[in-house]
C-alpha positions as CSV (number, residue, x, y, z in Angstrom):
1,M,0.0,0.0,-0.1
2,N,1.4,3.4,-1.0
3,L,1.7,6.5,1.2
4,K,-1.2,8.2,-0.6
5,G,-3.5,5.3,0.2
6,V,-2.6,5.2,3.8
7,S,-3.1,9.0,4.1
8,L,-6.6,8.8,2.6
9,K,-7.6,6.0,4.9
10,I,-6.5,8.0,7.9
11,W,-8.2,11.2,6.6
12,R,-11.5,9.3,6.0
13,G,-11.3,7.5,9.3
14,H,-13.8,8.4,12.1
15,R,-10.9,9.3,14.3
16,A,-10.0,12.3,12.2
17,F,-13.4,13.8,12.8
18,K,-13.2,13.2,16.5
19,V,-9.6,14.5,17.1
20,V,-7.8,16.3,14.3
21,I,-10.5,18.7,13.1
22,P,-11.6,19.9,16.5
23,T,-8.0,20.3,17.6
24,I,-7.2,22.5,14.6
25,F,-10.4,24.5,15.2
26,L,-9.6,25.1,18.9
27,I,-6.0,26.1,18.1
28,L,-7.1,28.6,15.4
29,L,-9.9,30.0,17.6
30,A,-7.5,30.5,20.5
31,L,-5.0,32.3,18.3
32,L,-7.7,34.5,16.8
33,C,-9.1,35.5,20.3
34,T,-5.5,36.3,21.5
35,W,-4.7,38.3,18.5
36,T,-7.8,40.3,18.0
37,G,-9.1,40.4,21.6
38,L,-12.7,41.3,22.6
39,D,-14.0,42.2,19.1
40,A,-13.0,38.8,17.7
41,L,-14.5,37.1,20.7
42,T,-17.8,38.9,20.8
43,S,-18.3,38.3,17.1
44,K,-17.9,34.5,17.9
45,L,-20.5,34.8,20.7
46,E,-23.3,36.1,18.4
47,E,-25.0,32.5,18.5
48,P,-24.5,31.0,21.8
49,Q,-25.6,27.3,20.9
50,P,-23.5,27.0,17.7
51,L,-20.5,28.3,19.5
52,A,-20.8,25.8,22.5
53,L,-21.7,22.9,20.2
54,G,-19.3,23.9,17.4
55,L,-16.3,23.3,19.8
56,I,-16.9,19.6,19.7
57,T,-17.2,16.7,17.3
58,N,-19.0,13.6,18.5
59,R,-18.2,10.2,19.2
60,N,-21.5,8.8,17.9
61,S,-23.2,9.7,14.7
62,T,-26.5,8.8,13.0
63,V,-27.8,9.6,9.4
64,S,-30.8,11.9,9.1
65,G,-32.1,13.2,5.9
66,G,-29.0,11.9,4.0
67,K,-26.7,13.9,6.3
68,E,-24.5,12.8,9.1
69,A,-25.6,14.1,12.6
70,F,-23.4,14.0,15.5
71,I,-24.4,13.1,19.1
72,P,-22.0,14.7,21.7
73,T,-20.8,12.6,24.6
74,K,-21.1,13.9,28.2
75,D,-17.4,14.7,28.5
76,E,-17.3,16.5,25.3
77,I,-20.2,18.8,26.3
78,K,-18.5,19.4,29.5
79,N,-15.2,20.3,27.8
80,A,-17.1,22.7,25.4
81,R,-18.8,24.4,28.2
82,E,-15.7,25.0,30.1
83,Y,-14.0,26.4,27.0
84,Y,-17.0,28.7,26.4
85,Y,-17.0,30.1,29.9
86,K,-13.1,30.5,29.7
87,L,-13.6,32.8,26.6
88,L,-16.3,34.8,28.5
89,D,-14.0,35.2,31.5
90,Q,-11.2,36.5,29.3
91,S,-13.4,39.0,27.8
92,L,-14.7,40.2,31.3
93,L,-11.1,40.5,32.5
94,R,-10.3,42.7,29.4
95,L,-13.1,45.0,30.6
96,D,-11.8,44.9,34.2
97,L,-14.8,43.0,35.4
98,M,-15.0,40.1,37.8
99,P,-15.0,36.7,35.8
100,L,-17.6,34.1,36.2
101,E,-15.3,31.6,37.6
102,R,-12.8,32.4,40.3
103,P,-11.2,29.9,42.6
104,K,-12.6,30.1,46.1
105,I,-10.1,31.3,48.7
106,E,-10.0,28.8,51.4
107,N,-9.5,29.5,55.1
108,T,-9.9,33.1,54.8
109,S,-12.5,35.0,56.8
110,I,-14.5,37.5,54.6
111,Y,-13.6,40.2,57.2
112,S,-9.9,39.6,57.1
113,G,-9.2,42.3,54.6
114,P,-6.8,42.3,51.7
115,S,-5.1,38.9,51.3
116,G,-1.5,38.8,52.2
117,Y,-1.5,42.5,53.1
118,F,-0.8,44.0,56.6
119,M,-0.8,47.7,56.5
120,N,1.4,49.9,58.9
121,I,-0.1,52.3,61.3
122,S,1.4,55.7,60.9
123,S,1.3,58.3,63.8
124,A,0.0,55.7,66.1
125,R,-1.1,56.8,69.7
126,T,-2.0,54.9,72.8
127,V,-5.4,55.1,74.3
128,Q,-6.5,54.1,77.7
129,F,-10.0,53.0,78.7
130,N,-11.8,50.7,81.1
131,S,-14.0,47.6,80.4
132,Y,-16.4,45.8,82.5
133,L,-17.0,42.0,82.7
134,A,-19.2,39.9,85.0
135,T,-18.0,38.9,88.4
136,D,-19.1,36.4,91.0
137,R,-18.2,38.9,93.8
138,K,-21.3,40.2,95.4
139,D,-19.7,41.3,98.8
140,D,-19.5,44.7,100.2
141,G,-17.6,47.4,98.3
142,D,-17.7,48.8,94.7
143,I,-19.0,46.2,92.4
144,C,-17.8,48.2,89.4
145,E,-14.3,48.1,90.8
146,H,-14.6,44.2,90.9
147,M,-15.9,44.1,87.3
148,K,-13.4,46.7,85.9
149,F,-10.5,45.6,83.6
150,G,-7.9,48.1,82.8
151,Q,-4.6,47.7,81.1
152,E,-2.8,48.0,84.4
153,K,-4.3,44.6,85.5
154,S,-2.7,42.8,82.5
155,T,0.1,40.4,82.6
156,R,0.6,40.7,78.9
157,S,0.8,43.6,76.5
158,T,-2.7,44.9,76.0
159,E,-1.7,48.4,74.9
160,I,-4.3,49.7,72.3
161,K,-2.8,51.8,69.6
162,I,-4.8,54.0,67.2
163,S,-3.7,55.4,63.8
164,E,-4.7,59.0,62.9
165,A,-8.2,59.3,61.7
166,K,-8.2,60.3,57.9
167,P,-11.0,61.5,55.6
168,L,-12.4,58.7,53.5
169,G,-13.4,59.9,50.0
170,D,-14.5,63.3,48.7
171,D,-17.2,65.6,49.7
172,V,-20.8,65.2,48.1
173,N,-20.7,65.2,44.4
174,I,-23.6,67.7,43.8
175,S,-23.6,67.4,40.0
176,A,-23.9,63.6,40.2
177,I,-26.7,63.8,42.7
178,K,-28.7,66.1,40.6
179,R,-28.1,64.0,37.5
180,Y,-29.4,61.0,39.4
181,L,-32.5,62.8,40.6
182,N,-33.3,63.7,37.1
183,I,-32.8,60.3,35.6
184,S,-34.5,58.4,38.5
185,G,-37.5,60.7,38.5
186,Y,-37.1,61.5,42.2
187,G,-36.4,65.1,41.3
188,E,-40.1,65.4,40.4
189,D,-41.6,62.8,42.7
190,V,-40.3,64.0,46.0
191,P,-42.5,66.9,46.9
192,K,-40.1,69.3,48.6
193,V,-37.2,68.8,46.1
194,D,-36.7,71.4,43.5
195,I,-33.5,70.6,41.5
196,S,-33.3,74.0,39.9
197,N,-33.3,75.8,43.2
198,M,-31.3,73.2,45.2
199,E,-28.7,74.7,47.5
200,N,-25.4,73.1,47.1
201,D,-24.2,73.8,50.6
202,C,-27.0,72.0,52.3
203,W,-25.9,68.5,51.5
204,Y,-24.2,66.4,54.3
205,R,-22.3,63.1,53.9
206,F,-21.8,60.8,56.9
207,A,-22.5,57.4,58.4
208,G,-19.9,55.8,56.0
209,S,-19.8,52.0,56.2
210,A,-17.3,49.7,54.3
211,I,-16.3,46.1,53.6
212,W,-13.4,44.6,51.7
213,L,-14.4,42.5,48.7
214,E,-11.6,40.0,48.0
215,D,-13.0,38.9,44.7
216,Q,-13.2,42.5,43.4
217,Q,-9.9,43.5,45.2
218,C,-11.5,46.7,46.6
219,Y,-13.4,48.2,49.6
220,F,-17.1,48.7,48.9
221,E,-18.3,51.8,51.0
222,V,-21.7,53.3,51.4
223,D,-22.5,56.8,52.9
224,R,-25.7,58.5,53.9
225,I,-26.0,61.7,52.0
226,M,-28.7,64.1,53.3
227,Y,-30.3,67.3,52.0
228,A,-31.4,69.6,54.7
229,P,-31.9,73.3,53.4
230,E,-33.7,74.5,56.6
231,S,-32.3,72.5,59.5
232,R,-30.0,69.6,59.9
233,S,-32.5,68.1,62.4
234,S,-35.2,68.2,59.7
235,P,-33.8,66.9,56.4
236,W,-35.9,66.6,53.2
237,L,-34.2,63.9,51.4
238,S,-31.8,61.0,52.2
239,L,-29.9,58.9,49.7
240,I,-27.1,56.1,49.8
241,W,-23.9,57.1,48.0
242,M,-21.6,54.2,46.9
243,Q,-17.8,54.4,46.4
244,L,-14.8,52.0,45.9
245,F,-11.4,52.2,47.5
246,D,-8.2,50.3,47.1
247,K,-6.4,48.5,49.9
248,D,-4.8,51.7,51.1
249,F,-8.3,53.5,51.2
250,N,-7.5,55.6,48.1
251,E,-10.7,56.1,46.1
252,I,-11.1,54.2,42.8
253,K,-13.2,56.2,40.3
254,S,-14.9,55.1,37.1
255,K,-14.4,51.5,38.0
256,R,-17.2,49.1,37.3
257,L,-18.4,46.1,39.4
258,R,-20.3,43.3,37.6
259,F,-23.6,42.1,38.8
260,M,-23.3,38.8,40.6
261,D,-26.6,37.2,39.5
262,L,-25.9,37.1,35.7
263,S,-25.9,34.0,33.5
264,G,-23.3,33.3,30.9
265,E,-25.9,33.9,28.2
266,E,-26.8,37.3,29.6
267,I,-23.2,38.4,29.6
268,E,-22.6,36.9,26.2
269,S,-25.5,38.9,24.7
270,V,-23.9,42.2,25.8
271,L,-20.5,41.2,24.7
272,S,-21.9,40.2,21.3
273,E,-23.5,43.6,20.9
274,L,-20.3,45.4,21.9
275,G,-18.6,43.6,19.1
276,N,-21.0,45.0,16.5
277,F,-19.7,48.6,16.7
278,N,-16.6,50.6,17.5
279,A,-16.9,50.9,21.3
280,T,-14.0,53.4,21.5
281,E,-15.9,55.9,19.3
282,N,-19.4,55.4,20.6
283,I,-18.9,55.8,24.3
284,D,-22.5,56.5,25.2
285,R,-23.7,53.2,23.6
286,R,-20.8,51.3,25.2
287,E,-21.7,52.6,28.7
288,K,-25.4,51.9,28.3
289,L,-24.6,48.3,27.3
290,L,-22.2,47.8,30.1
291,D,-24.9,49.2,32.5
292,K,-26.8,45.9,31.7
293,I,-24.2,43.8,33.4
294,S,-22.4,46.1,35.8
295,T,-22.5,49.3,37.9
296,K,-20.1,52.3,37.5
297,F,-18.6,53.9,40.6
298,P,-19.1,56.2,42.4
299,A,-22.9,56.2,42.2
300,V,-26.2,56.6,44.1
301,M,-27.7,53.2,45.2
302,D,-30.9,53.2,43.1
303,I,-33.6,51.8,45.2
304,S,-37.5,52.3,45.4
305,F,-38.7,54.5,48.3
306,I,-42.0,56.1,49.2
307,T,-42.2,59.8,48.0
308,E,-45.2,60.9,49.9
309,D,-44.6,63.4,52.6
310,F,-45.3,61.7,56.0
311,G,-43.3,64.3,57.9
312,R,-40.1,62.4,57.7
313,P,-37.2,62.6,55.1
314,Q,-37.9,60.6,52.0
315,G,-35.4,58.0,51.2
316,P,-33.1,55.5,53.0
317,E,-31.1,56.4,56.1
318,D,-28.2,55.1,58.2
319,P,-26.7,52.4,55.8
320,R,-24.7,49.6,57.3
321,I,-22.8,47.1,55.1
322,F,-21.9,43.5,55.6
323,A,-20.6,40.8,53.4
324,R,-22.0,37.2,52.8
325,L,-20.8,34.4,50.6
326,D,-23.0,33.6,47.6
327,K,-23.7,30.2,46.3
328,N,-20.5,30.4,44.2
329,G,-18.3,31.2,47.2
330,K,-17.9,34.9,46.1
331,T,-18.2,37.8,48.5
332,E,-21.2,39.8,48.1
333,P,-22.1,43.2,49.8
334,V,-25.4,43.6,51.5
335,V,-26.6,47.1,52.7
336,V,-29.0,47.3,55.6
337,F,-30.9,50.5,56.1
338,N,-34.2,52.1,57.3
339,Q,-36.7,54.0,55.4
340,I,-40.5,54.7,55.4
341,N,-42.7,51.9,54.2
342,D,-46.2,52.0,52.7
343,R,-47.7,51.7,56.2
344,E,-46.0,55.1,57.2
345,Q,-43.6,53.1,59.5
346,V,-39.8,53.4,59.5
347,A,-38.8,49.9,58.7
348,M,-35.6,48.0,58.1
349,Y,-34.5,46.8,54.6
350,A,-31.7,45.0,52.9
351,G,-30.4,46.1,49.5
352,F,-28.3,44.1,47.0
353,P,-26.3,46.7,45.1
354,L,-24.5,44.0,43.0
355,R,-27.7,42.3,41.8
356,R,-30.3,43.3,39.2
357,N,-33.8,44.2,40.0
358,R,-35.8,41.7,38.0
359,E,-39.2,43.0,39.1
360,Q,-41.1,45.6,37.0
361,D,-39.4,48.5,38.8
362,K,-37.6,51.3,37.1
363,H,-35.1,51.4,40.0
364,G,-32.2,49.0,39.7
365,V,-31.3,47.7,43.0
366,P,-33.5,45.0,44.6
367,T,-34.5,45.3,48.2
368,V,-36.3,43.2,50.7
369,E,-38.2,44.5,53.9
370,F,-37.6,42.7,57.2
371,N,-40.8,41.4,58.9
372,F,-41.8,38.9,61.4
373,G,-43.4,35.8,60.2
374,S,-47.3,35.8,60.3
375,E,-47.3,32.9,62.7
376,T,-45.3,34.8,65.4
377,N,-48.1,37.4,66.0
378,L,-45.3,39.9,66.6
379,E,-44.8,43.4,65.1
380,F,-42.0,45.8,64.8
381,K,-41.9,49.2,66.4
382,P,-43.2,52.2,64.5
383,I,-39.6,53.4,64.0
384,E,-36.9,50.7,63.5
385,K,-33.2,51.7,63.3
386,N,-29.7,50.9,64.5
387,W,-29.7,47.1,64.0
388,M,-26.3,45.6,64.3
389,P,-25.7,42.8,61.8
390,F,-23.4,39.8,62.3
391,I,-22.9,36.4,60.8
392,E,-23.1,33.2,62.7
393,D,-22.6,30.6,59.9
394,P,-20.4,31.9,57.0
395,E,-21.4,29.0,54.9
396,D,-25.1,29.9,54.9
397,G,-25.2,33.1,52.9
398,D,-29.0,33.5,53.3
399,K,-29.0,33.9,57.0
400,I,-28.1,37.0,59.0
401,S,-28.4,37.8,62.7
402,F,-28.9,41.2,64.3
403,I,-28.5,42.7,67.7
404,Y,-32.1,44.2,67.7
405,E,-31.9,45.8,71.1
406,L,-29.1,46.3,73.6
407,D,-31.1,47.0,76.8
408,P,-32.5,44.4,77.3
409,L,-30.6,42.3,74.8
410,A,-32.7,41.0,71.9
411,I,-31.3,38.9,68.9
412,L,-33.0,38.3,65.6
413,H,-32.4,35.6,62.9
414,C,-33.5,36.7,59.5
415,T,-33.4,35.3,56.0
416,L,-32.3,37.5,53.2
417,H,-34.3,36.1,50.3
418,D,-37.6,37.0,51.9
419,G,-36.8,39.2,55.0
420,I,-38.6,37.0,57.4
421,C,-37.2,37.2,61.0
422,D,-37.5,35.1,64.1
423,V,-36.6,36.2,67.7
424,A,-33.7,34.2,68.8
425,Q,-33.6,35.8,72.2
426,K,-35.5,38.4,73.9
427,I,-35.3,38.7,77.7
428,K,-38.8,39.6,78.9
429,A,-38.0,42.7,81.0
430,E,-38.3,46.4,80.7
431,P,-35.3,48.5,79.8
432,T,-33.1,49.1,82.8
433,E,-33.0,52.8,82.3
434,I,-29.4,52.3,83.2
435,E,-28.8,55.9,84.2
436,T,-31.2,58.7,83.8
437,G,-30.5,60.4,80.4
438,V,-28.2,57.7,78.9
439,S,-29.2,55.0,76.3
440,L,-27.4,52.4,74.3
441,R,-27.5,52.7,70.5
442,G,-26.6,50.3,67.8
443,G,-23.2,50.9,66.1
444,T,-21.0,48.8,63.8
445,N,-21.4,45.3,62.4
446,L,-20.1,42.6,64.7
447,I,-16.9,40.6,63.7
448,A,-16.4,37.0,64.9
449,I,-13.4,36.1,67.0
450,P,-11.7,33.0,65.3
451,S,-12.9,29.7,66.8
452,S,-9.3,28.7,67.6
453,I,-8.9,31.9,69.8
454,V,-12.3,31.2,71.4
455,Q,-10.9,27.7,72.4
456,E,-8.0,29.5,74.0
457,I,-10.1,31.9,76.0
458,F,-12.4,29.2,77.5
459,T,-11.5,25.7,78.6
460,K,-11.8,22.6,76.5
461,E,-14.6,21.3,78.7
462,Q,-16.5,24.5,78.3
463,T,-16.3,24.6,74.5
464,E,-16.3,20.9,73.4
465,G,-19.7,19.8,72.2
466,N,-21.2,23.3,72.7
467,N,-22.1,25.9,70.1
468,V,-19.8,28.7,71.4
469,G,-19.2,31.9,69.5
470,M,-17.7,35.3,70.2
471,W,-18.1,38.7,68.4
472,V,-16.5,42.1,68.8
473,S,-18.1,45.4,67.7
474,F,-18.5,49.1,68.8
475,L,-21.9,50.3,70.1
476,K,-22.8,53.9,70.8
477,Y,-23.6,55.8,74.0
478,H,-26.1,58.6,73.7
479,G,-26.1,60.7,76.9
480,W,-28.5,63.7,77.3
481,E,-27.0,66.8,79.2
482,S,-24.1,64.5,80.2
483,G,-21.3,67.1,79.9
484,C,-20.5,68.1,76.4
485,G,-23.1,69.8,74.1
486,S,-26.8,69.3,74.3
487,S,-26.0,65.5,74.2
488,T,-23.0,63.4,73.8
489,Y,-22.4,60.4,71.4
490,R,-19.4,58.2,71.9
491,P,-18.4,54.6,70.8
492,A,-17.8,51.8,73.3
493,L,-16.2,48.4,72.8
494,L,-18.6,45.4,73.0
495,T,-18.1,41.6,73.2
496,L,-21.0,39.3,72.6
497,V,-20.9,35.7,73.6
498,R,-23.1,32.8,72.3
499,Y,-23.5,29.7,74.2
500,D,-25.7,27.1,72.4
501,D,-28.8,29.2,71.9
502,K,-28.2,31.9,74.4
503,Y,-26.6,35.2,74.0
504,K,-24.9,37.5,76.5
505,I,-23.1,40.9,76.6
506,E,-20.0,39.7,78.3
507,M,-17.9,42.8,78.2
508,M,-18.6,46.6,77.6
509,S,-16.1,49.4,77.7
510,G,-16.6,53.1,78.9
511,A,-16.3,55.7,76.3
512,F,-13.7,54.9,73.4
513,D,-13.0,58.2,71.7
514,F,-9.7,57.1,69.9
515,G,-8.0,60.0,71.6
516,M,-9.7,62.4,69.2
517,D,-10.9,66.1,69.8
518,V,-14.3,65.8,68.2
519,L,-15.7,68.3,65.8
520,S,-18.5,70.5,67.1
521,F,-21.9,70.2,65.5
522,D,-21.5,73.4,63.8
523,G,-18.3,72.2,62.2
524,K,-16.3,75.3,63.3
525,S,-14.3,74.0,66.3
526,V,-13.6,71.1,68.6
527,K,-15.3,72.8,71.5
528,C,-18.4,71.7,73.4
529,D,-21.3,73.6,71.8
530,D,-24.4,73.8,73.8
531,D,-26.4,74.6,70.6
532,G,-26.0,71.0,69.3
533,P,-24.9,67.5,70.3
534,N,-21.3,66.4,70.4
535,V,-21.2,63.4,68.1
536,L,-18.6,60.7,67.4
537,S,-20.3,57.8,65.8
538,P,-18.8,54.3,65.0
539,N,-20.1,53.1,61.7
540,S,-18.6,49.9,60.5
541,I,-15.6,47.5,60.9
542,P,-14.3,46.9,57.4
543,F,-11.7,44.3,58.3
544,W,-10.1,42.6,61.2
545,K,-6.8,40.9,60.4
546,I,-5.4,38.6,63.0
547,T,-2.1,36.6,62.9
548,K,-0.5,34.4,65.6
549,V,3.1,35.6,66.5
550,G,3.9,33.4,69.4
551,N,2.5,31.5,72.3
552,L,5.0,31.6,75.0
553,K,3.9,29.7,78.2
554,E,5.0,31.0,81.6
555,T,6.2,27.6,82.5
556,D,8.8,27.6,79.7
557,N,11.5,28.9,82.1
558,E,14.1,26.6,81.0
559,K,13.7,27.4,77.2
560,R,13.7,31.1,77.9
561,A,16.9,30.8,80.1
562,S,18.7,28.9,77.4
563,E,17.7,31.5,74.7
564,K,18.8,34.3,76.9
565,T,22.2,32.7,77.5
566,Q,22.6,32.3,73.7
567,V,22.0,35.9,73.3
568,Q,24.4,36.9,76.1
569,N,27.3,34.8,74.8
570,A,27.0,35.9,71.2
571,P,29.7,38.2,69.8
572,N,29.1,41.9,70.6
573,N,28.3,42.9,67.1
574,E,25.6,40.3,66.9
575,N,24.0,41.1,70.3
576,D,21.7,43.9,69.0
577,H,20.4,41.9,66.0
578,K,19.7,38.6,68.1
579,E,18.2,40.6,71.0
580,E,15.7,42.2,68.5
581,E,15.1,38.9,66.8
582,N,14.4,37.1,70.1
583,K,12.6,40.0,71.8
584,E,9.1,38.6,71.6
585,M,10.3,35.1,72.4
586,L,12.2,36.2,75.6
587,D,9.5,38.5,77.0
588,S,6.8,36.6,78.8
589,N,4.6,39.7,78.5
590,S,4.8,39.7,74.7
591,P,1.3,39.3,72.9
592,E,0.2,36.1,71.5
593,Y,-1.3,37.7,68.4
594,K,-0.8,40.6,66.1
595,D,-3.9,42.3,64.8
596,L,-5.3,45.2,62.9
597,M,-8.8,46.3,62.9
598,G,-10.3,48.9,60.5
599,L,-13.0,51.4,61.7
600,T,-15.1,54.0,59.9
601,I,-16.4,56.8,62.0
602,S,-18.3,60.1,61.6
603,E,-18.0,63.4,63.6
604,A,-20.9,65.8,64.0
605,D,-22.8,64.1,61.2
606,R,-20.6,65.9,58.7
607,N,-17.8,63.7,57.6
608,V,-16.6,60.1,57.0
609,K,-13.1,59.1,58.3
610,Y,-11.3,55.8,58.8
611,L,-8.8,54.6,61.3
612,V,-6.9,51.5,62.3
613,I,-6.7,50.0,65.8
614,S,-4.1,47.5,66.9
615,N,-4.0,44.9,69.7
616,I,-7.9,44.5,70.3
617,I,-7.6,40.7,70.2
618,N,-4.9,40.6,73.0
619,Y,-6.9,43.1,75.1
620,V,-10.1,40.9,74.8
621,M,-8.3,37.7,75.5
622,E,-6.5,39.1,78.6
623,A,-9.7,40.8,79.8
624,F,-11.6,37.3,79.7
625,K,-8.6,35.4,81.2
626,T,-8.2,37.6,84.2
627,S,-11.9,38.0,85.0
628,S,-13.0,36.1,88.1
629,L,-16.0,34.5,86.7
630,S,-16.2,31.4,84.4
631,R,-18.6,32.9,82.0
632,L,-19.7,29.8,80.0
633,G,-21.0,28.4,83.2
634,S,-23.2,31.2,84.0
635,F,-25.8,31.1,81.2
636,D,-28.8,30.7,83.3
637,E,-31.3,33.1,85.0
638,S,-28.4,35.3,86.1
639,I,-27.7,36.4,82.5
640,Y,-30.0,39.4,82.8
641,T,-28.7,40.6,86.1
642,E,-25.1,40.2,85.0
643,M,-25.6,42.1,81.9
644,V,-27.4,44.9,83.7
645,D,-24.4,45.2,86.1
646,I,-22.0,45.3,83.2
647,E,-24.0,48.0,81.4
648,K,-24.5,50.1,84.5
649,C,-20.8,50.2,85.4
650,A,-19.9,51.0,81.8
651,V,-22.4,53.8,81.7
652,L,-21.0,55.3,84.9
653,D,-17.6,55.2,83.4
654,F,-19.0,57.0,80.3
655,L,-20.5,59.8,82.4
656,E,-17.2,60.3,84.2
657,Y,-15.5,60.7,80.8
658,C,-18.1,63.1,79.6
659,K,-17.3,65.4,82.8
660,E,-13.6,65.2,82.1
661,Y,-14.0,65.9,78.4
662,E,-16.1,68.9,79.0
663,K,-13.3,70.4,81.3
664,T,-10.8,70.2,78.5
665,H,-13.1,71.4,75.7
């Protein structure tokens, strides 16, 4: 048999159709996409089914109508689908949008901040404050003194350091707000708003809340922007402003984030249309197409709200943001806020800014209102606000918990897909009226203490087989006529503990002002102004990064002595280096962990700032370890009494702070 005959037999063989032709096709298509980029790809995506099925030839074939028809195998369909999505992802990356497929990052908390990044604190200062924990000592004397934990009681380094508070983002973008009011229709629908006569200096931006999105490699931040032309206590309109920031909190402008609920076909449709014209010349058309699959930042969070004048400002107020894992393991931002509903109540809502509103609504961001289930026979109050969100099970992205009330403590469990809430805990007692003229208000989101550290704080017997969890946050004191201004608002450190199905405030600090001189309500000084409140508000904890740096036991005397001898016997020119290198190991007071916590704050309801706090984790661990009461053994009827004691002592500390602050301001 000659060479020509062999070649013909090979060419005509079934194997060629199964291997050679598709291989050549795939190579040519890959080269074409690489060479020409998005335009070439989108032209190939005009017909989704032919593209997907055209990437394969089939193992089995039949004859139909005189033509050979191919039947794909399971593996061939899978391979074609994978290649199809790979091409889509390449196109999305060219547009600087998140791909459909991204490997899930294992063993990383959604609140741990930028992966592999540990920022330095500049201009750090040390702050002193007291915290209060439950005690079993009920004898004569000052119970608050027994409950108090101050840094002077610590056997390890619990010194809290704070960075300088820096402005986050720019002032209100008036032109962007007016443009939004025109496009959305709210400029005509909200009774008191007249865009043509709107006063630019009557807009205020505050209550900024942020979260790091590892999949998007940026911070997602939301602010409340408020229009108050007559009085700041009587605003006419409130909106939510969305911004993005890089890992160093520098604003990223004109960046787009892709909607997270899109199918490959929906993305393909837009990419195909983009390939039908010169996108660099027709910018408006390009932007409108990209709006179908993404949002451009900064922007107003476009949600539906009641425009009737019920005597309160129209629109959403006091946004708080948290992150959840979606079904694909990606981090999704969820914004919680309050606004008037159709029953003239101020209700709580959740908004999903990276999802599309698929209802027949001209406003793009879908929302859900929180309500009790009909079987509970419970109703929310006429005005709801200041709920503090926290996540108990990171793997269940549909469930969110809230501290609903602090005094007495009440916990809600809610589902995000329908907004239905259950009462997980509510102590049947009236508010304690802790101290005349002082109340506890909701503050930031709560961040979980890693379970490995919880097991270090409590004994193995206490945690084994029990559902134990701990969270840290900042609440807010509101004191009327307490010393500075008409009223005083200050943050306080809070630790919440869950033992099986019971929750308890285990630690609360006095005022935590971060060593700041707080801006007066008129924005002109840092003096106490009797004409308005003196306000420092904690808004959110964007991240809390914790790393273990050592675990030196006090009983390791022999090991420490040996290491110290090695340092002393080293040559003189090496001593300095070795002493520095072994400093943490030799010092029994050295911290076990290194941590950084981000915090966003607002002064006088006028600005948004961020700062970084270090050593919170060591402070909390030491406070619990030195406390005289074994907390996990006391989750019984004494819960309420112990929490009242903690809160009363912390409030008295806050009042003393207010008096001292007034003297110096």
